[in-house]
N, C-alpha and C positions, 0 to 999 in steps of 0.2 A: 667596584667600591660598596661595601655595603649601605644599606638606608641607614643603619645607627653611626655613620664615620662622619665624624664634624669636617665641614669644606671651610676653606678660605674663598669668601666671596665679595665681591665688589657691592659697596653702599651706594655709588655715586660719587661726586667730588664734594668736598669740603669746602663750602661757601667762605669760610674765613681765611682758608690757605691755598685754595685751590687744587688740593692733592686728593688722589684719590681715596676714599675713605674704606678699609677693607676690615672684615670681620670674621671670624672663625664662626659658623652658623652651624645648627644642630638641626635637624630634620624637626619639624614641626613648631619651632620657636619662632620669636617674634623677628628675630636679625633675619633667618631664613625668610620669612613672611617679605620683609623689606628688601630683601636680596632678590627677591623671585619679581617682585613690583620693578624693582629698577631695570632687572636683564630684560623684563618684555618691553618696558617703556624703550630702552634704549635699541632693542630688535626693531620696534615698529618705527622708529625714527630711521633707523639704517633701511629699512623696506622703502621708506618713501623717500629717501635720498636716491638709492640706486633705481628706484623705479622712474624717478624725474629723469636720471641720467641716461637709462635705457629708453627712456620716450623719445628724448631729444634725437638718440641715436648719433651723436657726433662724437662719443668719446672714443680715444686712441685704444688699442689693444694693452697697452701700459697702465693706463687710466682705470680700465676696467678690470684688469688682473690686481689692481691695488685693492679691489673691495673683496676679494676672494677671502684673505686672513681674517677680517672682521667678520663677514658674513658666515664663515665658517664657524667662527667663535659665537657667534650669536645664536645660530641653530643649535650647536653643542649645548649650550646653556639653557636653550629652549627643550630641548629633548629631554635633558637632566629634570628640569623642572616637571615635565610631564610624567617622565618615568616615576619621580619622587610622587606625583599626587597618586598612583594607580597603586602605589604600596599600601 
């Protein structure tokens, strides 16, 4: 994807409706910045939760497997943020 390509990004949940707020963001724009902040906060929470589960050490393989998709998505989003920062 080119660095000038707009992307559909999450801005979090709308407090009024509880629905996910999405925006088409442009590199360097205010909405892009808000989406980056949201993605990094969400990844930090996910890391904390997964770390706590791993520390306890009593999760089943199925429970641990449930974290794979959200961890992959968070990692992909964070890598995208880092790549955009380097351009």
